[in-house]
Structures are given as structure tokens and as C-alpha cells.
mmJSON file of the N, C-alpha and C atoms, coordinates in Angstrom:
{"data_MODEL":{"atom_site":{
"group_PDB":["ATOM","ATOM","ATOM","ATOM","ATOM","ATOM","ATOM","ATOM","ATOM","ATOM","ATOM","ATOM","ATOM","ATOM","ATOM","ATOM","ATOM","ATOM","ATOM","ATOM","ATOM","ATOM","ATOM","ATOM","ATOM","ATOM","ATOM","ATOM","ATOM","ATOM","ATOM","ATOM","ATOM","ATOM","ATOM","ATOM","ATOM","ATOM","ATOM","ATOM","ATOM","ATOM","ATOM","ATOM","ATOM","ATOM","ATOM","ATOM","ATOM","ATOM","ATOM","ATOM","ATOM","ATOM","ATOM","ATOM","ATOM","ATOM","ATOM","ATOM","ATOM","ATOM","ATOM","ATOM","ATOM","ATOM","ATOM","ATOM","ATOM","ATOM","ATOM","ATOM","ATOM","ATOM","ATOM","ATOM","ATOM","ATOM","ATOM","ATOM","ATOM","ATOM","ATOM","ATOM","ATOM","ATOM","ATOM","ATOM","ATOM","ATOM","ATOM","ATOM","ATOM","ATOM","ATOM","ATOM","ATOM","ATOM","ATOM","ATOM","ATOM","ATOM","ATOM","ATOM","ATOM","ATOM","ATOM","ATOM","ATOM","ATOM","ATOM","ATOM","ATOM","ATOM","ATOM","ATOM","ATOM","ATOM","ATOM","ATOM","ATOM","ATOM","ATOM","ATOM","ATOM","ATOM","ATOM","ATOM","ATOM","ATOM","ATOM","ATOM","ATOM","ATOM","ATOM","ATOM","ATOM","ATOM","ATOM","ATOM","ATOM","ATOM","ATOM","ATOM","ATOM","ATOM","ATOM","ATOM","ATOM","ATOM","ATOM","ATOM","ATOM","ATOM","ATOM","ATOM","ATOM","ATOM","ATOM","ATOM","ATOM","ATOM","ATOM","ATOM","ATOM","ATOM","ATOM","ATOM","ATOM","ATOM","ATOM","ATOM","ATOM","ATOM","ATOM","ATOM","ATOM","ATOM","ATOM","ATOM","ATOM","ATOM","ATOM","ATOM","ATOM","ATOM","ATOM","ATOM","ATOM","ATOM","ATOM","ATOM","ATOM","ATOM","ATOM","ATOM","ATOM","ATOM","ATOM","ATOM","ATOM","ATOM","ATOM","ATOM","ATOM","ATOM","ATOM","ATOM","ATOM","ATOM","ATOM","ATOM","ATOM","ATOM","ATOM","ATOM","ATOM","ATOM","ATOM","ATOM","ATOM","ATOM","ATOM","ATOM","ATOM","ATOM","ATOM","ATOM","ATOM","ATOM","ATOM","ATOM","ATOM","ATOM","ATOM","ATOM","ATOM","ATOM","ATOM","ATOM","ATOM","ATOM","ATOM"],
"id":[1,2,3,4,5,6,7,8,9,10,11,12,13,14,15,16,17,18,19,20,21,22,23,24,25,26,27,28,29,30,31,32,33,34,35,36,37,38,39,40,41,42,43,44,45,46,47,48,49,50,51,52,53,54,55,56,57,58,59,60,61,62,63,64,65,66,67,68,69,70,71,72,73,74,75,76,77,78,79,80,81,82,83,84,85,86,87,88,89,90,91,92,93,94,95,96,97,98,99,100,101,102,103,104,105,106,107,108,109,110,111,112,113,114,115,116,117,118,119,120,121,122,123,124,125,126,127,128,129,130,131,132,133,134,135,136,137,138,139,140,141,142,143,144,145,146,147,148,149,150,151,152,153,154,155,156,157,158,159,160,161,162,163,164,165,166,167,168,169,170,171,172,173,174,175,176,177,178,179,180,181,182,183,184,185,186,187,188,189,190,191,192,193,194,195,196,197,198,199,200,201,202,203,204,205,206,207,208,209,210,211,212,213,214,215,216,217,218,219,220,221,222,223,224,225,226,227,228,229,230,231,232,233,234,235,236,237,238,239,240,241,242,243],
"type_symbol":["N","C","C","N","C","C","N","C","C","N","C","C","N","C","C","N","C","C","N","C","C","N","C","C","N","C","C","N","C","C","N","C","C","N","C","C","N","C","C","N","C","C","N","C","C","N","C","C","N","C","C","N","C","C","N","C","C","N","C","C","N","C","C","N","C","C","N","C","C","N","C","C","N","C","C","N","C","C","N","C","C","N","C","C","N","C","C","N","C","C","N","C","C","N","C","C","N","C","C","N","C","C","N","C","C","N","C","C","N","C","C","N","C","C","N","C","C","N","C","C","N","C","C","N","C","C","N","C","C","N","C","C","N","C","C","N","C","C","N","C","C","N","C","C","N","C","C","N","C","C","N","C","C","N","C","C","N","C","C","N","C","C","N","C","C","N","C","C","N","C","C","N","C","C","N","C","C","N","C","C","N","C","C","N","C","C","N","C","C","N","C","C","N","C","C","N","C","C","N","C","C","N","C","C","N","C","C","N","C","C","N","C","C","N","C","C","N","C","C","N","C","C","N","C","C","N","C","C","N","C","C","N","C","C","N","C","C","N","C","C","N","C","C"],
"label_atom_id":["N","CA","C","N","CA","C","N","CA","C","N","CA","C","N","CA","C","N","CA","C","N","CA","C","N","CA","C","N","CA","C","N","CA","C","N","CA","C","N","CA","C","N","CA","C","N","CA","C","N","CA","C","N","CA","C","N","CA","C","N","CA","C","N","CA","C","N","CA","C","N","CA","C","N","CA","C","N","CA","C","N","CA","C","N","CA","C","N","CA","C","N","CA","C","N","CA","C","N","CA","C","N","CA","C","N","CA","C","N","CA","C","N","CA","C","N","CA","C","N","CA","C","N","CA","C","N","CA","C","N","CA","C","N","CA","C","N","CA","C","N","CA","C","N","CA","C","N","CA","C","N","CA","C","N","CA","C","N","CA","C","N","CA","C","N","CA","C","N","CA","C","N","CA","C","N","CA","C","N","CA","C","N","CA","C","N","CA","C","N","CA","C","N","CA","C","N","CA","C","N","CA","C","N","CA","C","N","CA","C","N","CA","C","N","CA","C","N","CA","C","N","CA","C","N","CA","C","N","CA","C","N","CA","C","N","CA","C","N","CA","C","N","CA","C","N","CA","C","N","CA","C","N","CA","C","N","CA","C","N","CA","C","N","CA","C","N","CA","C","N","CA","C","N","CA","C","N","CA","C","N","CA","C"],
"label_alt_id":[null,null,null,null,null,null,null,null,null,null,null,null,null,null,null,null,null,null,null,null,null,null,null,null,null,null,null,null,null,null,null,null,null,null,null,null,null,null,null,null,null,null,null,null,null,null,null,null,null,null,null,null,null,null,null,null,null,null,null,null,null,null,null,null,null,null,null,null,null,null,null,null,null,null,null,null,null,null,null,null,null,null,null,null,null,null,null,null,null,null,null,null,null,null,null,null,null,null,null,null,null,null,null,null,null,null,null,null,null,null,null,null,null,null,null,null,null,null,null,null,null,null,null,null,null,null,null,null,null,null,null,null,null,null,null,null,null,null,null,null,null,null,null,null,null,null,null,null,null,null,null,null,null,null,null,null,null,null,null,null,null,null,null,null,null,null,null,null,null,null,null,null,null,null,null,null,null,null,null,null,null,null,null,null,null,null,null,null,null,null,null,null,null,null,null,null,null,null,null,null,null,null,null,null,null,null,null,null,null,null,null,null,null,null,null,null,null,null,null,null,null,null,null,null,null,null,null,null,null,null,null,null,null,null,null,null,null,null,null,null,null,null,null],
"label_comp_id":["THR","THR","THR","SER","SER","SER","ASN","ASN","ASN","THR","THR","THR","MET","MET","MET","SER","SER","SER","SER","SER","SER","ILE","ILE","ILE","TYR","TYR","TYR","VAL","VAL","VAL","LEU","LEU","LEU","ARG","ARG","ARG","PRO","PRO","PRO","TYR","TYR","TYR","GLN","GLN","GLN","GLY","GLY","GLY","ASP","ASP","ASP","PHE","PHE","PHE","ASN","ASN","ASN","ILE","ILE","ILE","GLU","GLU","GLU","ILE","ILE","ILE","GLN","GLN","GLN","LYS","LYS","LYS","ASN","ASN","ASN","TYR","TYR","TYR","TRP","TRP","TRP","LEU","LEU","LEU","ILE","ILE","ILE","LYS","LYS","LYS","ALA","ALA","ALA","LYS","LYS","LYS","GLN","GLN","GLN","ILE","ILE","ILE","TYR","TYR","TYR","LYS","LYS","LYS","ALA","ALA","ALA","THR","THR","THR","SER","SER","SER","ALA","ALA","ALA","LYS","LYS","LYS","GLN","GLN","GLN","PHE","PHE","PHE","GLU","GLU","GLU","LYS","LYS","LYS","VAL","VAL","VAL","PHE","PHE","PHE","PRO","PRO","PRO","HIS","HIS","HIS","GLN","GLN","GLN","GLU","GLU","GLU","GLU","GLU","GLU","ALA","ALA","ALA","ILE","ILE","ILE","LYS","LYS","LYS","ASN","ASN","ASN","TYR","TYR","TYR","VAL","VAL","VAL","ALA","ALA","ALA","SER","SER","SER","ASN","ASN","ASN","GLN","GLN","GLN","VAL","VAL","VAL","ASN","ASN","ASN","PHE","PHE","PHE","ASN","ASN","ASN","VAL","VAL","VAL","GLU","GLU","GLU","ASN","ASN","ASN","ASP","ASP","ASP","LEU","LEU","LEU","VAL","VAL","VAL","LYS","LYS","LYS","LEU","LEU","LEU","THR","THR","THR","LEU","LEU","LEU","PHE","PHE","PHE","CYS","CYS","CYS","ASN","ASN","ASN","ALA","ALA","ALA","HIS","HIS","HIS"],
"label_asym_id":["A","A","A","A","A","A","A","A","A","A","A","A","A","A","A","A","A","A","A","A","A","A","A","A","A","A","A","A","A","A","A","A","A","A","A","A","A","A","A","A","A","A","A","A","A","A","A","A","A","A","A","A","A","A","A","A","A","A","A","A","A","A","A","A","A","A","A","A","A","A","A","A","A","A","A","A","A","A","A","A","A","A","A","A","A","A","A","A","A","A","A","A","A","A","A","A","A","A","A","A","A","A","A","A","A","A","A","A","A","A","A","A","A","A","A","A","A","A","A","A","A","A","A","A","A","A","A","A","A","A","A","A","A","A","A","A","A","A","A","A","A","A","A","A","A","A","A","A","A","A","A","A","A","A","A","A","A","A","A","A","A","A","A","A","A","A","A","A","A","A","A","A","A","A","A","A","A","A","A","A","A","A","A","A","A","A","A","A","A","A","A","A","A","A","A","A","A","A","A","A","A","A","A","A","A","A","A","A","A","A","A","A","A","A","A","A","A","A","A","A","A","A","A","A","A","A","A","A","A","A","A","A","A","A","A","A","A","A","A","A","A","A","A"],
"label_entity_id":["1","1","1","1","1","1","1","1","1","1","1","1","1","1","1","1","1","1","1","1","1","1","1","1","1","1","1","1","1","1","1","1","1","1","1","1","1","1","1","1","1","1","1","1","1","1","1","1","1","1","1","1","1","1","1","1","1","1","1","1","1","1","1","1","1","1","1","1","1","1","1","1","1","1","1","1","1","1","1","1","1","1","1","1","1","1","1","1","1","1","1","1","1","1","1","1","1","1","1","1","1","1","1","1","1","1","1","1","1","1","1","1","1","1","1","1","1","1","1","1","1","1","1","1","1","1","1","1","1","1","1","1","1","1","1","1","1","1","1","1","1","1","1","1","1","1","1","1","1","1","1","1","1","1","1","1","1","1","1","1","1","1","1","1","1","1","1","1","1","1","1","1","1","1","1","1","1","1","1","1","1","1","1","1","1","1","1","1","1","1","1","1","1","1","1","1","1","1","1","1","1","1","1","1","1","1","1","1","1","1","1","1","1","1","1","1","1","1","1","1","1","1","1","1","1","1","1","1","1","1","1","1","1","1","1","1","1","1","1","1","1","1","1"],
"label_seq_id":[1,1,1,2,2,2,3,3,3,4,4,4,5,5,5,6,6,6,7,7,7,8,8,8,9,9,9,10,10,10,11,11,11,12,12,12,13,13,13,14,14,14,15,15,15,16,16,16,17,17,17,18,18,18,19,19,19,20,20,20,21,21,21,22,22,22,23,23,23,24,24,24,25,25,25,26,26,26,27,27,27,28,28,28,29,29,29,30,30,30,31,31,31,32,32,32,33,33,33,34,34,34,35,35,35,36,36,36,37,37,37,38,38,38,39,39,39,40,40,40,41,41,41,42,42,42,43,43,43,44,44,44,45,45,45,46,46,46,47,47,47,48,48,48,49,49,49,50,50,50,51,51,51,52,52,52,53,53,53,54,54,54,55,55,55,56,56,56,57,57,57,58,58,58,59,59,59,60,60,60,61,61,61,62,62,62,63,63,63,64,64,64,65,65,65,66,66,66,67,67,67,68,68,68,69,69,69,70,70,70,71,71,71,72,72,72,73,73,73,74,74,74,75,75,75,76,76,76,77,77,77,78,78,78,79,79,79,80,80,80,81,81,81],
"pdbx_PDB_ins_code":[null,null,null,null,null,null,null,null,null,null,null,null,null,null,null,null,null,null,null,null,null,null,null,null,null,null,null,null,null,null,null,null,null,null,null,null,null,null,null,null,null,null,null,null,null,null,null,null,null,null,null,null,null,null,null,null,null,null,null,null,null,null,null,null,null,null,null,null,null,null,null,null,null,null,null,null,null,null,null,null,null,null,null,null,null,null,null,null,null,null,null,null,null,null,null,null,null,null,null,null,null,null,null,null,null,null,null,null,null,null,null,null,null,null,null,null,null,null,null,null,null,null,null,null,null,null,null,null,null,null,null,null,null,null,null,null,null,null,null,null,null,null,null,null,null,null,null,null,null,null,null,null,null,null,null,null,null,null,null,null,null,null,null,null,null,null,null,null,null,null,null,null,null,null,null,null,null,null,null,null,null,null,null,null,null,null,null,null,null,null,null,null,null,null,null,null,null,null,null,null,null,null,null,null,null,null,null,null,null,null,null,null,null,null,null,null,null,null,null,null,null,null,null,null,null,null,null,null,null,null,null,null,null,null,null,null,null,null,null,null,null,null,null],
"Cartn_x":[91.553,92.516,92.759,93.087,93.406,94.731,95.409,96.664,96.411,96.423,96.099,97.2,98.395,99.496,99.358,98.935,98.875,97.463,96.492,95.09,94.854,95.652,95.48,94.612,93.635,92.762,93.078,93.138,93.413,92.172,91.583,90.373,90.639,91.791,92.127,92.634,92.051,92.573,93.919,94.834,96.158,96.196,96.829,97.025,98.468,98.64,99.979,100.466,101.762,102.366,102.693,101.653,101.846,100.82,101.111,100.211,100.012,98.817,98.538,98.417,99.136,99.126,98.855,97.886,97.565,98.349,99.068,99.841,99.4,99.126,98.798,100.084,100.103,101.218,100.671,101.4,100.991,101.974,101.42,102.217,101.892,102.866,102.695,102.875,102.082,102.233,102.587,103.674,104.108,104.677,104.113,104.562,104.611,103.533,103.368,104.379,105.074,105.989,105.339,105.562,105.003,106.138,105.935,106.935,106.302,107.058,106.593,106.528,105.605,105.446,105.488,106.629,106.722,107.761,108.385,109.364,109.552,110.163,110.442,111.397,112.373,113.338,112.647,111.638,110.929,110.11,109.541,108.852,109.849,111.053,112.079,112.515,112.469,112.807,111.76,110.494,109.412,109.391,109.718,109.729,111.133,112.125,113.52,113.798,113.061,113.28,112.699,112.048,111.415,111.979,113.195,113.765,113.702,114.177,114.222,112.822,111.908,110.532,109.859,110.127,109.549,110.1,111.407,112.016,111.393,111.236,110.654,109.199,108.438,107.018,106.874,107.666,107.596,107.948,108.98,109.399,108.374,107.869,106.955,105.556,105.149,103.805,103.802,104.959,105.097,104.348,104.715,104.059,104.339,103.279,103.388,103.108,104.093,103.971,103.102,102.52,101.567,100.131,99.952,98.614,98.245,97.183,96.775,96.528,95.862,95.549,96.822,97.84,99.111,99.76,99.689,100.287,99.524,98.21,97.4,97.789,97.912,98.286,99.682,100.617,101.974,101.972,101.206,101.104,100.506,99.466,98.861,99.849,100.625,101.653,102.687,103.137,104.129,103.586,102.33,101.735,101.52,101.333,101.083,102.354,103.505,104.758,105.557],
"Cartn_y":[54.123,53.772,54.997,54.764,55.891,55.625,56.696,56.613,57.176,56.34,56.79,57.651,57.611,58.409,59.884,60.168,61.562,62.012,61.137,61.441,61.798,61.258,61.495,60.383,60.774,59.797,59.721,58.523,58.314,57.694,58.383,57.885,57.385,57.65,57.278,55.83,54.988,53.613,53.61,52.829,52.724,51.544,51.77,50.683,50.23,48.961,48.416,48.014,47.909,47.463,45.976,45.136,43.707,42.939,41.697,40.769,39.559,39.002,37.78,36.649,35.579,34.421,33.177,32.398,31.163,30.028,29.287,28.153,26.905,25.868,24.586,23.824,23.136,22.255,20.84,19.911,18.516,17.729,16.758,15.986,14.507,13.674,12.223,11.773,10.801,10.227,8.755,8.373,6.971,6.631,5.601,5.136,6.279,7.066,8.181,9.306,9.294,10.378,11.188,12.488,13.366,13.874,13.777,14.203,15.161,16.166,17.046,16.258,16.641,15.95,16.978,17.63,18.684,18.416,17.248,16.916,15.395,14.951,13.52,13.043,13.873,13.493,13.25,14.032,13.835,12.546,12.2,10.915,9.773,9.942,8.905,8.684,9.727,9.567,8.721,8.89,8.14,6.701,6.507,5.182,4.901,4.69,4.576,3.374,2.312,1.124,1.28,2.421,2.642,3.851,4.258,5.471,5.482,4.421,4.365,4.354,3.616,3.561,4.927,5.66,6.995,7.944,7.909,8.768,8.496,7.215,6.846,7.29,7.109,7.493,9.005,9.763,11.228,11.71,11.119,11.527,11.141,9.925,9.459,10.048,10.428,10.985,12.498,13.118,14.567,15.074,14.529,14.865,16.318,17.051,18.43,18.377,18.722,18.609,19.702,20.542,21.551,21.159,20.011,19.544,18.359,18.525,17.513,16.151,16.122,14.855,14.105,14.823,14.184,13.538,14.222,13.677,12.466,12.493,11.334,10.122,10.315,9.203,8.676,9.586,9.154,8.379,8.83,8.123,6.746,6.649,5.331,4.407,4.958,4.188,3.659,4.52,4.117,3.061,3.181,2.202,0.857,0.858,-0.39,-1.184,-0.523,-1.22,-1.529],
"Cartn_z":[43.51,44.528,45.409,46.61,47.482,48.179,48.465,49.184,50.576,51.575,52.935,53.55,52.992,53.533,53.157,51.905,51.459,51.117,51.291,50.993,49.528,48.633,47.196,46.634,45.855,45.227,43.742,43.243,41.827,41.214,40.262,39.629,38.213,37.695,36.33,36.292,35.409,35.298,34.57,35.072,34.456,33.503,32.366,31.416,31.515,31.734,31.804,30.427,30.287,29.035,29.18,29.12,29.299,28.485,28.237,27.555,28.443,28.396,29.139,28.133,28.386,27.501,28.332,27.903,28.609,27.969,28.789,28.309,29.056,28.284,28.908,29.176,30.305,30.632,30.735,30.169,30.192,31.042,31.78,32.722,32.575,32.896,32.947,34.388,34.785,36.128,35.966,36.594,36.565,37.937,38.551,39.867,40.882,40.921,41.856,41.653,40.519,40.152,39.044,39.037,38.018,37.137,35.82,34.849,33.845,33.44,32.371,31.074,30.211,28.923,27.8,27.638,26.632,25.547,25.588,24.55,24.49,23.399,23.242,24.336,24.688,25.722,27.07,27.356,28.619,28.597,27.447,27.323,27.471,26.923,27.02,28.47,29.294,30.71,31.43,31.028,31.661,31.16,29.874,29.26,28.71,29.58,29.129,28.231,28.377,27.554,26.145,25.867,24.568,23.827,24.145,23.57,22.043,21.434,19.959,19.36,19.964,19.469,19.575,20.653,20.829,19.776,19.556,18.524,17.164,16.826,15.525,15.426,16.491,16.49,16.322,17.064,16.994,15.593,14.99,13.652,12.588,12.652,11.601,11.727,12.92,13.121,13.326,13.208,13.353,14.595,15.733,16.997,17.362,17.647,18.13,19.629,20.435,21.895,22.504,21.673,22.146,21.832,21.172,20.794,21.681,22.44,23.417,22.771,21.64,20.975,20.564,20.104,19.751,20.978,22.117,23.335,23.849,23.692,24.097,23.256,21.95,21.057,21.38,21.653,22.004,23.326,24.287,25.576,25.405,24.6,24.332,23.623,22.7,22.011,23.012,23.919,24.915,25.864,26.248,27.15,26.47,25.162,24.429,24.167,24.183,23.86,25.083],
"occupancy":[1.0,1.0,1.0,1.0,1.0,1.0,1.0,1.0,1.0,1.0,1.0,1.0,1.0,1.0,1.0,1.0,1.0,1.0,1.0,1.0,1.0,1.0,1.0,1.0,1.0,1.0,1.0,1.0,1.0,1.0,1.0,1.0,1.0,1.0,1.0,1.0,1.0,1.0,1.0,1.0,1.0,1.0,1.0,1.0,1.0,1.0,1.0,1.0,1.0,1.0,1.0,1.0,1.0,1.0,1.0,1.0,1.0,1.0,1.0,1.0,1.0,1.0,1.0,1.0,1.0,1.0,1.0,1.0,1.0,1.0,1.0,1.0,1.0,1.0,1.0,1.0,1.0,1.0,1.0,1.0,1.0,1.0,1.0,1.0,1.0,1.0,1.0,1.0,1.0,1.0,1.0,1.0,1.0,1.0,1.0,1.0,1.0,1.0,1.0,1.0,1.0,1.0,1.0,1.0,1.0,1.0,1.0,1.0,1.0,1.0,1.0,1.0,1.0,1.0,1.0,1.0,1.0,1.0,1.0,1.0,1.0,1.0,1.0,1.0,1.0,1.0,1.0,1.0,1.0,1.0,1.0,1.0,1.0,1.0,1.0,1.0,1.0,1.0,1.0,1.0,1.0,1.0,1.0,1.0,1.0,1.0,1.0,1.0,1.0,1.0,1.0,1.0,1.0,1.0,1.0,1.0,1.0,1.0,1.0,1.0,1.0,1.0,1.0,1.0,1.0,1.0,1.0,1.0,1.0,1.0,1.0,1.0,1.0,1.0,1.0,1.0,1.0,1.0,1.0,1.0,1.0,1.0,1.0,1.0,1.0,1.0,1.0,1.0,1.0,1.0,1.0,1.0,1.0,1.0,1.0,1.0,1.0,1.0,1.0,1.0,1.0,1.0,1.0,1.0,1.0,1.0,1.0,1.0,1.0,1.0,1.0,1.0,1.0,1.0,1.0,1.0,1.0,1.0,1.0,1.0,1.0,1.0,1.0,1.0,1.0,1.0,1.0,1.0,1.0,1.0,1.0,1.0,1.0,1.0,1.0,1.0,1.0,1.0,1.0,1.0,1.0,1.0,1.0],
"B_iso_or_equiv":[0.0,0.0,0.0,0.0,0.0,0.0,0.0,0.0,0.0,0.0,0.0,0.0,0.0,0.0,0.0,0.0,0.0,0.0,0.0,0.0,0.0,0.0,0.0,0.0,0.0,0.0,0.0,0.0,0.0,0.0,0.0,0.0,0.0,0.0,0.0,0.0,0.0,0.0,0.0,0.0,0.0,0.0,0.0,0.0,0.0,0.0,0.0,0.0,0.0,0.0,0.0,0.0,0.0,0.0,0.0,0.0,0.0,0.0,0.0,0.0,0.0,0.0,0.0,0.0,0.0,0.0,0.0,0.0,0.0,0.0,0.0,0.0,0.0,0.0,0.0,0.0,0.0,0.0,0.0,0.0,0.0,0.0,0.0,0.0,0.0,0.0,0.0,0.0,0.0,0.0,0.0,0.0,0.0,0.0,0.0,0.0,0.0,0.0,0.0,0.0,0.0,0.0,0.0,0.0,0.0,0.0,0.0,0.0,0.0,0.0,0.0,0.0,0.0,0.0,0.0,0.0,0.0,0.0,0.0,0.0,0.0,0.0,0.0,0.0,0.0,0.0,0.0,0.0,0.0,0.0,0.0,0.0,0.0,0.0,0.0,0.0,0.0,0.0,0.0,0.0,0.0,0.0,0.0,0.0,0.0,0.0,0.0,0.0,0.0,0.0,0.0,0.0,0.0,0.0,0.0,0.0,0.0,0.0,0.0,0.0,0.0,0.0,0.0,0.0,0.0,0.0,0.0,0.0,0.0,0.0,0.0,0.0,0.0,0.0,0.0,0.0,0.0,0.0,0.0,0.0,0.0,0.0,0.0,0.0,0.0,0.0,0.0,0.0,0.0,0.0,0.0,0.0,0.0,0.0,0.0,0.0,0.0,0.0,0.0,0.0,0.0,0.0,0.0,0.0,0.0,0.0,0.0,0.0,0.0,0.0,0.0,0.0,0.0,0.0,0.0,0.0,0.0,0.0,0.0,0.0,0.0,0.0,0.0,0.0,0.0,0.0,0.0,0.0,0.0,0.0,0.0,0.0,0.0,0.0,0.0,0.0,0.0,0.0,0.0,0.0,0.0,0.0,0.0],
"pdbx_formal_charge":[null,null,null,null,null,null,null,null,null,null,null,null,null,null,null,null,null,null,null,null,null,null,null,null,null,null,null,null,null,null,null,null,null,null,null,null,null,null,null,null,null,null,null,null,null,null,null,null,null,null,null,null,null,null,null,null,null,null,null,null,null,null,null,null,null,null,null,null,null,null,null,null,null,null,null,null,null,null,null,null,null,null,null,null,null,null,null,null,null,null,null,null,null,null,null,null,null,null,null,null,null,null,null,null,null,null,null,null,null,null,null,null,null,null,null,null,null,null,null,null,null,null,null,null,null,null,null,null,null,null,null,null,null,null,null,null,null,null,null,null,null,null,null,null,null,null,null,null,null,null,null,null,null,null,null,null,null,null,null,null,null,null,null,null,null,null,null,null,null,null,null,null,null,null,null,null,null,null,null,null,null,null,null,null,null,null,null,null,null,null,null,null,null,null,null,null,null,null,null,null,null,null,null,null,null,null,null,null,null,null,null,null,null,null,null,null,null,null,null,null,null,null,null,null,null,null,null,null,null,null,null,null,null,null,null,null,null,null,null,null,null,null,null],
"auth_seq_id":[1,1,1,2,2,2,3,3,3,4,4,4,5,5,5,6,6,6,7,7,7,8,8,8,9,9,9,10,10,10,11,11,11,12,12,12,13,13,13,14,14,14,15,15,15,16,16,16,17,17,17,18,18,18,19,19,19,20,20,20,21,21,21,22,22,22,23,23,23,24,24,24,25,25,25,26,26,26,27,27,27,28,28,28,29,29,29,30,30,30,31,31,31,32,32,32,33,33,33,34,34,34,35,35,35,36,36,36,37,37,37,38,38,38,39,39,39,40,40,40,41,41,41,42,42,42,43,43,43,44,44,44,45,45,45,46,46,46,47,47,47,48,48,48,49,49,49,50,50,50,51,51,51,52,52,52,53,53,53,54,54,54,55,55,55,56,56,56,57,57,57,58,58,58,59,59,59,60,60,60,61,61,61,62,62,62,63,63,63,64,64,64,65,65,65,66,66,66,67,67,67,68,68,68,69,69,69,70,70,70,71,71,71,72,72,72,73,73,73,74,74,74,75,75,75,76,76,76,77,77,77,78,78,78,79,79,79,80,80,80,81,81,81],
"auth_comp_id":["THR","THR","THR","SER","SER","SER","ASN","ASN","ASN","THR","THR","THR","MET","MET","MET","SER","SER","SER","SER","SER","SER","ILE","ILE","ILE","TYR","TYR","TYR","VAL","VAL","VAL","LEU","LEU","LEU","ARG","ARG","ARG","PRO","PRO","PRO","TYR","TYR","TYR","GLN","GLN","GLN","GLY","GLY","GLY","ASP","ASP","ASP","PHE","PHE","PHE","ASN","ASN","ASN","ILE","ILE","ILE","GLU","GLU","GLU","ILE","ILE","ILE","GLN","GLN","GLN","LYS","LYS","LYS","ASN","ASN","ASN","TYR","TYR","TYR","TRP","TRP","TRP","LEU","LEU","LEU","ILE","ILE","ILE","LYS","LYS","LYS","ALA","ALA","ALA","LYS","LYS","LYS","GLN","GLN","GLN","ILE","ILE","ILE","TYR","TYR","TYR","LYS","LYS","LYS","ALA","ALA","ALA","THR","THR","THR","SER","SER","SER","ALA","ALA","ALA","LYS","LYS","LYS","GLN","GLN","GLN","PHE","PHE","PHE","GLU","GLU","GLU","LYS","LYS","LYS","VAL","VAL","VAL","PHE","PHE","PHE","PRO","PRO","PRO","HIS","HIS","HIS","GLN","GLN","GLN","GLU","GLU","GLU","GLU","GLU","GLU","ALA","ALA","ALA","ILE","ILE","ILE","LYS","LYS","LYS","ASN","ASN","ASN","TYR","TYR","TYR","VAL","VAL","VAL","ALA","ALA","ALA","SER","SER","SER","ASN","ASN","ASN","GLN","GLN","GLN","VAL","VAL","VAL","ASN","ASN","ASN","PHE","PHE","PHE","ASN","ASN","ASN","VAL","VAL","VAL","GLU","GLU","GLU","ASN","ASN","ASN","ASP","ASP","ASP","LEU","LEU","LEU","VAL","VAL","VAL","LYS","LYS","LYS","LEU","LEU","LEU","THR","THR","THR","LEU","LEU","LEU","PHE","PHE","PHE","CYS","CYS","CYS","ASN","ASN","ASN","ALA","ALA","ALA","HIS","HIS","HIS"],
"auth_asym_id":["A","A","A","A","A","A","A","A","A","A","A","A","A","A","A","A","A","A","A","A","A","A","A","A","A","A","A","A","A","A","A","A","A","A","A","A","A","A","A","A","A","A","A","A","A","A","A","A","A","A","A","A","A","A","A","A","A","A","A","A","A","A","A","A","A","A","A","A","A","A","A","A","A","A","A","A","A","A","A","A","A","A","A","A","A","A","A","A","A","A","A","A","A","A","A","A","A","A","A","A","A","A","A","A","A","A","A","A","A","A","A","A","A","A","A","A","A","A","A","A","A","A","A","A","A","A","A","A","A","A","A","A","A","A","A","A","A","A","A","A","A","A","A","A","A","A","A","A","A","A","A","A","A","A","A","A","A","A","A","A","A","A","A","A","A","A","A","A","A","A","A","A","A","A","A","A","A","A","A","A","A","A","A","A","A","A","A","A","A","A","A","A","A","A","A","A","A","A","A","A","A","A","A","A","A","A","A","A","A","A","A","A","A","A","A","A","A","A","A","A","A","A","A","A","A","A","A","A","A","A","A","A","A","A","A","A","A","A","A","A","A","A","A"],
"auth_atom_id":["N","CA","C","N","CA","C","N","CA","C","N","CA","C","N","CA","C","N","CA","C","N","CA","C","N","CA","C","N","CA","C","N","CA","C","N","CA","C","N","CA","C","N","CA","C","N","CA","C","N","CA","C","N","CA","C","N","CA","C","N","CA","C","N","CA","C","N","CA","C","N","CA","C","N","CA","C","N","CA","C","N","CA","C","N","CA","C","N","CA","C","N","CA","C","N","CA","C","N","CA","C","N","CA","C","N","CA","C","N","CA","C","N","CA","C","N","CA","C","N","CA","C","N","CA","C","N","CA","C","N","CA","C","N","CA","C","N","CA","C","N","CA","C","N","CA","C","N","CA","C","N","CA","C","N","CA","C","N","CA","C","N","CA","C","N","CA","C","N","CA","C","N","CA","C","N","CA","C","N","CA","C","N","CA","C","N","CA","C","N","CA","C","N","CA","C","N","CA","C","N","CA","C","N","CA","C","N","CA","C","N","CA","C","N","CA","C","N","CA","C","N","CA","C","N","CA","C","N","CA","C","N","CA","C","N","CA","C","N","CA","C","N","CA","C","N","CA","C","N","CA","C","N","CA","C","N","CA","C","N","CA","C","N","CA","C","N","CA","C","N","CA","C","N","CA","C","N","CA","C","N","CA","C"],
"pdbx_PDB_model_num":[1,1,1,1,1,1,1,1,1,1,1,1,1,1,1,1,1,1,1,1,1,1,1,1,1,1,1,1,1,1,1,1,1,1,1,1,1,1,1,1,1,1,1,1,1,1,1,1,1,1,1,1,1,1,1,1,1,1,1,1,1,1,1,1,1,1,1,1,1,1,1,1,1,1,1,1,1,1,1,1,1,1,1,1,1,1,1,1,1,1,1,1,1,1,1,1,1,1,1,1,1,1,1,1,1,1,1,1,1,1,1,1,1,1,1,1,1,1,1,1,1,1,1,1,1,1,1,1,1,1,1,1,1,1,1,1,1,1,1,1,1,1,1,1,1,1,1,1,1,1,1,1,1,1,1,1,1,1,1,1,1,1,1,1,1,1,1,1,1,1,1,1,1,1,1,1,1,1,1,1,1,1,1,1,1,1,1,1,1,1,1,1,1,1,1,1,1,1,1,1,1,1,1,1,1,1,1,1,1,1,1,1,1,1,1,1,1,1,1,1,1,1,1,1,1,1,1,1,1,1,1,1,1,1,1,1,1,1,1,1,1,1,1]
}}}
């Protein structure tokens, strides 16, 4: 890197004190609206008439909202009922 104001050149690479973490975000689309899909409550907002069924499904199937396959199964369950 060079500093054009003082003509100082820096050849040493700097190490930052940071970590990079990749996080996936999952979304639901219903009637041209986009909703986050990271909790049971958010699924209940998208499928309000199925609140109790969603709660029961999440509890009995131990749905992990960070696992894509679990969210696919929950979405298919919601669409079927």
C-alpha cells in the first residue's frame, strides 16, 4: 500500500483481529411476500391458521432451524395442511 500524502510505502501485511463466519439465511415466499424462516414463530406468521400444528410438528420432530432439510420438511408439512 502507498500513502500518496506522505510518500510512505507499507510492505508489511497487516493481520486483523477478526473472524469470518458464513451464515445461511432461509426465506419463505407467499403471495409475493418474503418472510424469514428462522423460528417456529416466523412459520406461524406465514401460516397463521396452522399455529398449533406447527408447534406440535416442531416439538415432535425436533426441528433445527439451521438445518436446511428440516426446514424443507416443515415447509412441506405446512403446505400439505
